[in-house]
C-alpha positions as CSV (number, residue, x, y, z in Angstrom):
1,D,-13.1,34.0,104.1
2,N,-12.4,30.3,103.6
3,T,-12.3,28.0,106.5
4,Y,-10.7,24.6,107.6
5,A,-11.4,23.3,110.5
6,D,-8.8,21.1,111.6
7,G,-9.3,17.7,113.2
8,Y,-12.9,17.7,112.0
9,G,-11.9,17.2,108.3
10,K,-13.9,19.4,106.5
11,L,-12.9,22.6,103.8
12,R,-15.7,25.0,103.0
13,F,-14.9,28.2,100.9
14,E,-17.1,31.3,101.4
15,G,-17.1,34.6,99.1
16,D,-15.9,35.2,96.1
17,V,-13.0,32.6,95.7
18,K,-11.7,32.6,92.2
19,S,-8.2,30.8,93.1
20,I,-7.1,28.7,95.5
21,P,-3.1,29.3,95.9
22,A,-0.2,26.7,95.0
23,E,0.5,24.4,97.9
24,A,-2.7,26.2,100.6
25,F,-4.0,23.1,101.6
26,K,-0.7,21.1,101.1
27,G,0.1,18.0,103.8
28,C,-3.1,18.9,105.4
29,I,-3.4,14.8,106.6
30,T,-7.1,15.6,108.3
31,L,-8.8,17.1,105.5
32,Q,-11.6,14.4,104.3
33,S,-14.1,16.9,101.9
34,I,-13.8,19.7,100.5
35,I,-16.5,22.0,98.9
36,L,-14.9,24.1,96.2
37,P,-16.8,27.5,95.5
38,D,-19.4,28.0,92.8
39,N,-17.2,30.7,90.7
40,L,-13.6,29.3,91.6
41,E,-11.2,28.9,87.9
42,V,-7.8,27.7,89.0
43,I,-6.7,24.8,91.6
44,D,-3.1,25.9,91.5
45,S,0.3,23.7,91.6
46,Y,0.3,21.1,94.8
47,A,-2.5,22.6,95.9
48,F,-4.5,19.6,98.2
49,E,-0.6,17.7,97.9
50,G,-0.8,15.2,100.1
51,C,-3.9,15.3,101.7
52,R,-4.0,11.9,102.3
53,A,-7.6,11.3,103.9
54,L,-9.3,13.4,101.2
55,D,-11.8,11.1,99.6
56,G,-13.6,12.7,96.9
57,V,-13.1,16.1,94.9
58,T,-16.3,17.2,92.3
59,I,-14.7,20.0,90.3
60,G,-17.3,22.7,88.9
61,D,-17.5,24.0,85.2
62,S,-16.6,27.1,86.3
63,V,-12.3,25.7,86.5
64,T,-10.4,26.1,83.8
65,T,-7.2,24.9,85.4
66,I,-6.4,22.0,87.8
67,G,-2.3,22.5,88.0
68,S,0.3,20.5,88.3
69,G,0.4,18.0,91.5
70,A,-2.8,19.8,92.8
71,F,-4.3,16.3,94.0
72,S,-0.6,14.4,94.1
73,G,-0.5,11.4,96.7
74,C,-4.1,12.1,97.6
75,R,-4.0,8.2,98.4
76,A,-7.1,8.0,100.0
77,L,-9.1,9.8,96.9
78,K,-11.6,7.3,95.4
79,T,-13.7,10.0,93.2
80,A,-12.4,13.2,91.2
81,E,-15.2,14.6,89.2
82,L,-14.0,16.9,86.2
83,G,-16.2,19.5,84.9
84,E,-16.7,20.9,81.0
85,G,-14.6,23.6,81.9
86,V,-11.5,22.3,82.3
87,T,-9.3,23.0,79.6
88,T,-5.9,22.1,81.6
89,I,-4.4,19.3,83.5
90,G,-0.9,19.9,85.0
91,D,1.7,17.5,85.3
92,K,1.4,15.2,88.3
93,A,-2.3,16.0,88.5
94,F,-3.3,13.0,90.5
95,Y,0.3,11.3,91.0
96,E,-0.2,8.1,93.2
97,C,-3.9,8.5,94.1
98,S,-3.9,5.0,94.8
99,Q,-7.7,4.4,95.8
100,L,-8.7,6.3,92.3
101,A,-11.2,4.1,90.3
102,S,-12.3,5.6,87.4
103,I,-11.9,9.2,85.6
104,S,-13.4,10.5,83.1
105,I,-11.7,13.7,80.6
106,P,-13.8,16.3,79.6
107,E,-14.3,17.6,76.0
108,S,-12.8,21.0,77.1
109,V,-9.6,19.0,77.7
110,N,-6.8,18.9,74.9
111,A,-3.7,17.3,76.7
112,I,-3.2,15.1,79.5
113,G,0.3,16.2,81.2
114,E,3.2,13.9,82.6
115,Y,2.5,11.7,85.1
116,T,-1.0,12.8,85.5
117,F,-2.4,9.3,86.5
118,Y,1.2,7.5,87.4
119,N,0.8,4.4,89.7
120,N,-3.2,4.8,90.4
121,I,-3.0,0.9,90.7
122,S,-7.0,1.0,91.5
123,L,-7.7,2.6,88.1
124,V,-9.7,0.5,86.3
125,N,-12.3,3.1,84.0
126,V,-11.1,5.9,81.6
127,T,-12.9,7.6,79.6
128,L,-11.0,10.3,76.9
129,G,-12.6,13.2,75.4
130,N,-12.8,13.7,71.9
131,N,-11.0,16.7,71.6
132,L,-7.5,15.0,73.4
133,N,-4.5,15.7,71.1
134,S,-1.5,14.7,73.3
135,I,-1.1,12.1,75.9
136,E,1.8,13.1,77.8
137,D,4.8,10.4,78.9
138,H,4.1,8.0,81.9
139,A,0.6,10.3,81.8
140,F,-0.9,6.2,82.8
141,A,2.4,3.9,83.7
142,F,1.7,1.2,85.8
143,C,-2.4,1.9,86.6
144,T,-2.2,-2.1,87.0
145,S,-6.1,-2.5,87.1
146,L,-6.9,-0.4,83.9
147,S,-7.1,-3.5,81.6
148,E,-8.2,-1.9,78.5
149,I,-8.3,2.3,77.2
150,T,-9.8,3.8,74.2
151,I,-8.0,6.2,72.4
152,P,-10.2,8.8,70.5
153,D,-9.6,10.3,66.9
154,S,-8.3,13.2,67.8
155,V,-5.4,11.9,70.0
156,K,-2.0,13.2,67.6
157,D,0.7,12.4,70.2
158,I,1.3,9.9,72.7
159,E,4.4,10.3,74.4
160,A,7.3,7.4,76.0
161,Y,5.7,4.8,78.8
162,A,2.6,6.5,78.7
163,F,0.6,3.6,78.9
164,A,3.4,1.2,80.7
165,D,2.0,-2.1,81.9
166,L,-1.5,-1.8,80.2
167,A,-3.1,-4.8,79.0
168,T,-5.1,-3.6,75.8
169,F,-4.9,-0.5,73.8
170,K,-7.6,0.0,71.6
171,F,-7.4,2.7,68.7
172,Q,-10.8,4.2,67.2
173,R,-8.8,4.4,63.5
174,A,-5.2,4.5,63.1
175,L,-2.0,3.8,64.7
176,R,-0.4,7.5,64.2
177,A,-0.2,8.3,67.8
178,L,2.5,7.0,69.3
179,A,5.4,9.1,69.5
180,T,8.1,6.2,70.7
181,S,8.1,2.4,70.7
182,H,8.1,3.0,73.9
183,S,4.6,4.4,74.9
184,I,3.2,0.9,75.3
185,D,5.3,-1.2,77.1
186,A,5.2,-4.6,75.6
187,R,5.7,-6.2,78.5
188,G,2.1,-5.6,79.3
189,L,0.1,-5.5,76.7
190,H,-1.9,-8.5,75.7
191,R,-3.9,-6.9,73.0
192,L,-3.9,-4.4,70.2
193,I,-6.9,-3.5,68.3
194,L,-7.0,-1.3,65.6
195,A,-10.7,-0.7,64.8
196,S,-12.4,1.9,62.1
197,R,-15.1,3.6,62.8
198,S,-18.0,4.0,59.9
């Protein structure tokens, strides 16, 4: 069984829970905190969409999939810790989480989906894992507080408007990742750094 105490804002899972179904807690506007089960593997699409009071989430190493829109519109979300087992972050997973300040993408993630961190206006620190291959379109678009990001060598594709309105763009090795001329919105670009690692 799992319990959700409406009005108290706490969610606790008990027993052997492997997956949180799509839209399971969508729009639970009083939900402030969740304790995810240790053996959880999948947070399905839009599971916590629009939980406007949710202020933090820790996703354990057993989780492999964060579905599309899973935490979309969680506007009070300040912290999101992703476990080292995560391989898939779906489109719009953290769409318009306007209070999210920092995110670290684990080494296990190969791609960041479309609009994943779109319009996260408080995001100031992003660390990308060294096995990341692809950053899809609008993934970090209009993260207006994000002043600089370093792209690891592993990235082969950066899609359209992935970093629209970013001030400083730093590549570790070579400018080979841009899919289109619109991947970086030149209107917001102040510096482009091409750095070779020794």
